[in-house]
MDAnalysis code that builds the backbone (N, CA, C; Angstrom):
import MDAnalysis as mda
import numpy as np

u = mda.Universe.empty(300, n_residues=100, atom_resindex=np.repeat(np.arange(100), 3), trajectory=True)
u.add_TopologyAttr("name", ["N", "CA", "C"] * 100)
u.add_TopologyAttr("resid", np.arange(1, 101))
u.add_TopologyAttr("resname", ["MET", "GLN", "ILE", "VAL", "LEU", "GLY", "PRO", "VAL", "LEU", "THR", "ARG", "LYS", "GLY", "GLY", "TYR", "ALA", "PHE", "ASP", "CYS", "TRP", "THR", "PRO", "GLU", "GLU", "GLY", "LEU", "SER", "CYS", "GLY", "TYR", "THR", "TYR", "CYS", "ARG", "ILE", "GLU", "ASP", "ALA", "HIS", "TYR", "ALA", "ARG", "LYS", "VAL", "GLU", "ILE", "ARG", "SER", "ARG", "ASN", "LYS", "GLY", "SER", "SER", "ASP", "GLN", "THR", "VAL", "ALA", "CYS", "SER", "THR", "VAL", "ASP", "ASP", "PHE", "VAL", "ARG", "LEU", "THR", "VAL", "ASP", "LEU", "ARG", "GLY", "ARG", "GLN", "GLN", "ARG", "ALA", "TRP", "ALA", "THR", "PRO", "LEU", "ARG", "ASN", "ALA", "GLU", "GLU", "ASP", "ARG", "GLY", "THR", "ILE", "GLY", "ALA", "VAL", "TYR", "GLY"])
u.atoms.positions = np.array([
    [50.237, 80.238, 87.088],
    [50.499, 81.589, 87.314],
    [48.952, 82.481, 86.642],
    [48.953, 84.048, 87.276],
    [47.646, 84.587, 86.933],
    [48.347, 85.742, 86.170],
    [47.701, 85.930, 85.228],
    [47.925, 86.739, 84.015],
    [46.806, 87.928, 83.602],
    [47.117, 89.109, 83.908],
    [46.102, 90.350, 83.999],
    [46.515, 90.948, 82.200],
    [45.031, 91.278, 81.407],
    [45.399, 91.517, 80.181],
    [44.701, 93.224, 80.426],
    [45.262, 93.899, 79.670],
    [44.814, 95.014, 80.003],
    [44.058, 95.579, 78.335],
    [43.155, 96.653, 78.678],
    [42.160, 97.255, 77.585],
    [43.471, 97.410, 75.829],
    [42.825, 97.602, 75.189],
    [43.416, 98.086, 74.037],
    [43.292, 99.731, 74.192],
    [44.708, 100.516, 74.023],
    [44.587, 101.730, 74.278],
    [45.730, 102.656, 73.037],
    [45.290, 103.860, 73.018],
    [46.263, 103.961, 72.079],
    [47.324, 104.356, 72.048],
    [48.417, 104.104, 71.086],
    [50.194, 104.275, 71.998],
    [50.151, 105.405, 70.339],
    [51.447, 106.038, 70.762],
    [52.738, 106.555, 69.983],
    [52.500, 105.543, 68.725],
    [51.618, 105.609, 67.431],
    [51.940, 105.206, 66.519],
    [50.769, 104.271, 66.476],
    [50.113, 104.019, 67.378],
    [49.155, 102.814, 66.686],
    [48.253, 102.352, 68.241],
    [47.580, 101.241, 68.329],
    [47.114, 100.801, 69.649],
    [47.913, 99.743, 70.234],
    [47.673, 99.467, 71.528],
    [48.110, 98.169, 71.992],
    [47.959, 97.928, 73.225],
    [47.646, 97.054, 73.657],
    [47.545, 96.609, 75.126],
    [48.808, 95.921, 75.765],
    [48.304, 95.599, 77.380],
    [49.473, 95.323, 78.112],
    [49.028, 94.254, 79.014],
    [50.076, 93.672, 79.259],
    [49.950, 92.305, 79.929],
    [51.161, 92.471, 81.204],
    [50.210, 91.872, 82.733],
    [51.017, 91.866, 83.724],
    [50.649, 90.671, 84.404],
    [51.862, 89.946, 84.864],
    [52.046, 88.533, 85.410],
    [52.707, 89.003, 86.894],
    [52.593, 88.177, 88.072],
    [53.063, 88.382, 89.212],
    [54.922, 88.481, 89.154],
    [55.299, 87.084, 88.017],
    [56.500, 86.695, 88.092],
    [57.164, 87.444, 87.038],
    [56.851, 88.212, 86.225],
    [57.263, 88.915, 85.188],
    [56.685, 90.814, 85.151],
    [56.051, 91.125, 85.770],
    [55.510, 92.089, 86.277],
    [54.763, 92.383, 84.659],
    [55.161, 94.097, 84.229],
    [54.303, 94.563, 83.328],
    [55.004, 94.696, 81.936],
    [54.227, 94.296, 81.153],
    [54.771, 93.660, 80.021],
    [53.909, 94.513, 78.566],
    [54.811, 95.532, 78.042],
    [53.863, 96.515, 77.253],
    [53.638, 95.933, 75.714],
    [52.667, 95.719, 75.532],
    [52.419, 95.468, 74.059],
    [52.759, 95.450, 72.691],
    [53.035, 94.837, 71.598],
    [53.392, 95.580, 70.401],
    [52.219, 96.455, 70.110],
    [52.774, 97.515, 68.999],
    [51.524, 98.666, 69.114],
    [51.428, 97.842, 67.323],
    [50.067, 98.085, 67.179],
    [49.413, 98.084, 66.110],
    [48.698, 99.043, 65.400],
    [49.174, 99.115, 63.962],
    [48.482, 100.152, 63.285],
    [47.050, 100.568, 63.308],
    [46.361, 99.535, 63.101],
    [44.853, 99.471, 63.136],
    [44.385, 98.869, 64.319],
    [43.298, 99.586, 64.900],
    [43.000, 99.297, 66.346],
    [41.931, 97.528, 66.260],
    [41.384, 97.531, 64.789],
    [40.821, 96.242, 64.838],
    [42.041, 95.396, 65.089],
    [43.248, 95.206, 64.406],
    [44.429, 94.266, 64.721],
    [44.527, 94.135, 66.299],
    [44.682, 94.966, 67.127],
    [44.834, 95.358, 68.179],
    [43.912, 94.349, 69.143],
    [42.623, 94.519, 68.876],
    [41.809, 93.769, 69.401],
    [41.675, 92.383, 69.029],
    [41.892, 92.029, 67.688],
    [41.935, 90.547, 66.996],
    [43.131, 89.940, 68.064],
    [44.238, 90.558, 68.329],
    [45.486, 89.821, 68.913],
    [45.166, 90.006, 70.215],
    [44.174, 90.587, 71.262],
    [44.284, 90.312, 72.747],
    [43.268, 89.418, 72.775],
    [41.994, 89.015, 71.778],
    [41.571, 88.245, 71.773],
    [42.384, 86.957, 71.364],
    [42.932, 87.038, 70.512],
    [43.710, 85.429, 70.634],
    [44.669, 85.275, 71.876],
    [45.315, 86.156, 72.404],
    [45.798, 86.288, 73.596],
    [44.784, 85.663, 74.812],
    [44.028, 85.952, 75.125],
    [43.235, 85.422, 75.945],
    [42.653, 84.222, 75.490],
    [42.272, 83.828, 74.390],
    [42.099, 82.133, 73.921],
    [42.904, 81.263, 74.107],
    [44.244, 81.938, 74.312],
    [45.295, 80.568, 74.010],
    [46.068, 80.689, 75.243],
    [45.686, 81.711, 75.997],
    [46.160, 81.639, 77.622],
    [44.821, 80.859, 78.329],
    [44.116, 80.572, 78.043],
    [42.849, 79.946, 78.437],
    [42.859, 78.350, 77.650],
    [43.413, 78.268, 76.759],
    [43.457, 77.013, 76.199],
    [44.289, 76.327, 76.636],
    [43.826, 74.808, 77.082],
    [44.511, 73.934, 78.079],
    [45.676, 73.980, 78.875],
    [45.509, 75.190, 79.756],
    [46.285, 75.798, 80.639],
    [45.900, 75.993, 82.021],
    [46.460, 75.732, 82.872],
    [46.149, 76.302, 84.161],
    [46.185, 77.890, 84.706],
    [46.841, 78.367, 84.306],
    [46.816, 79.889, 84.268],
    [45.801, 80.444, 84.101],
    [45.412, 81.533, 85.065],
    [44.356, 82.134, 85.257],
    [43.899, 83.439, 84.575],
    [43.525, 83.628, 83.683],
    [43.822, 85.151, 82.725],
    [42.442, 85.777, 82.929],
    [42.622, 87.202, 83.220],
    [41.461, 88.146, 83.702],
    [41.819, 89.232, 82.411],
    [40.804, 89.415, 81.809],
    [40.850, 90.654, 80.678],
    [40.330, 91.379, 81.141],
    [40.986, 92.731, 81.239],
    [40.238, 94.025, 82.100],
    [40.082, 94.837, 80.625],
    [38.500, 95.491, 81.127],
    [38.087, 96.067, 80.062],
    [38.259, 98.038, 79.987],
    [38.624, 98.398, 81.468],
    [39.002, 99.688, 81.664],
    [40.477, 99.773, 82.259],
    [41.149, 100.847, 82.064],
    [42.290, 101.059, 82.481],
    [42.293, 100.836, 84.562],
    [41.002, 100.608, 84.823],
    [41.094, 101.431, 86.215],
    [41.051, 99.960, 86.685],
    [40.214, 99.008, 86.214],
    [40.336, 97.601, 86.410],
    [41.611, 97.007, 86.707],
    [42.585, 97.344, 85.299],
    [43.494, 96.657, 85.091],
    [44.809, 97.382, 86.601],
    [44.635, 98.879, 86.715],
    [45.731, 99.124, 87.558],
    [45.004, 98.499, 89.136],
    [43.998, 98.669, 88.987],
    [43.244, 97.588, 90.241],
    [43.550, 96.839, 91.245],
    [43.404, 95.713, 90.118],
    [44.147, 94.156, 89.582],
    [45.488, 94.302, 89.755],
    [46.382, 94.695, 88.993],
    [47.543, 94.343, 88.732],
    [48.118, 95.390, 90.491],
    [47.621, 96.329, 91.065],
    [47.885, 96.898, 92.534],
    [47.616, 95.812, 93.466],
    [46.177, 95.215, 93.368],
    [45.855, 94.469, 94.290],
    [46.863, 93.115, 94.520],
    [47.098, 92.577, 93.067],
    [47.779, 91.231, 93.080],
    [49.148, 91.378, 93.843],
    [49.587, 92.551, 93.523],
    [51.056, 92.890, 94.064],
    [51.275, 93.105, 95.040],
    [50.128, 93.909, 95.909],
    [49.811, 94.085, 97.412],
    [49.888, 92.017, 98.292],
    [48.886, 91.317, 97.745],
    [48.986, 90.050, 98.002],
    [50.670, 89.504, 98.186],
    [51.217, 89.347, 96.888],
    [52.399, 88.814, 96.614],
    [53.637, 89.529, 97.681],
    [53.305, 90.526, 97.993],
    [54.404, 91.542, 98.908],
    [54.241, 90.836, 100.482],
    [52.760, 90.962, 100.333],
    [52.265, 90.021, 101.951],
    [52.737, 88.776, 102.439],
    [52.310, 88.078, 101.123],
    [53.072, 86.642, 101.381],
    [54.566, 86.322, 101.452],
    [55.224, 87.417, 100.636],
    [56.679, 87.329, 100.976],
    [57.188, 88.104, 102.340],
    [56.295, 88.938, 102.881],
    [56.875, 89.566, 103.889],
    [56.440, 88.686, 105.567],
    [55.982, 87.974, 104.941],
    [55.414, 87.088, 106.442],
    [56.278, 86.179, 107.008],
    [56.829, 86.810, 108.120],
    [58.053, 85.767, 108.925],
    [57.764, 84.326, 108.821],
    [58.983, 83.484, 108.914],
    [59.286, 82.250, 109.243],
    [59.678, 81.847, 110.468],
    [58.711, 81.007, 111.098],
    [59.327, 80.949, 112.274],
    [60.361, 79.783, 112.518],
    [61.242, 80.151, 113.175],
    [62.542, 79.119, 113.214],
    [62.281, 77.962, 114.431],
    [63.777, 77.189, 114.416],
    [63.747, 76.194, 114.841],
    [63.751, 76.548, 116.376],
    [64.207, 76.902, 116.730],
    [64.497, 77.464, 118.128],
    [63.071, 77.989, 118.886],
    [62.178, 78.716, 117.997],
    [60.784, 79.233, 118.627],
    [60.237, 77.969, 118.308],
    [60.261, 77.151, 117.796],
    [59.713, 76.102, 117.562],
    [59.707, 75.089, 118.888],
    [61.110, 74.833, 119.252],
    [61.750, 73.945, 120.348],
    [61.178, 75.116, 121.877],
    [60.966, 76.079, 121.376],
    [60.830, 76.529, 122.789],
    [58.910, 76.737, 122.981],
    [58.265, 76.673, 121.908],
    [57.012, 76.497, 122.364],
    [56.685, 74.870, 122.845],
    [57.378, 73.928, 122.119],
    [56.947, 72.414, 122.263],
    [57.597, 72.548, 123.862],
    [58.627, 72.830, 124.183],
    [58.934, 72.651, 125.746],
    [58.298, 73.269, 126.445],
    [57.487, 74.429, 126.301],
    [56.420, 75.114, 127.147],
    [55.589, 74.422, 127.304],
    [55.353, 73.550, 125.927],
    [53.822, 72.941, 125.907],
    [54.122, 71.646, 126.751],
    [55.175, 70.738, 126.452],
    [55.429, 69.100, 127.170],
    [55.974, 69.272, 128.530],
    [56.834, 70.493, 128.563],
    [57.940, 70.824, 129.858],
    [59.062, 69.820, 129.447],
])
């Protein structure tokens, strides 16, 4: 599973970072009163996701990077879903045309 972590941002009531995965979409993070706490929590999230896991974690340092990556990954996911699958009749027609 691919995970994209956003930068620490100012939110109403404090500071937070967001997380995005193809399976779950956007998850808004907990709002911390102190910016140091938000940065610490983000670092812990990065380390815990990378430790002993097959997940690929991408930590973005800017909002532009976060938006670009999530839009790009969503586009790839939608293109994969939109790829039409061939049905059995098409396969038989192809085989019949080749082997007569």
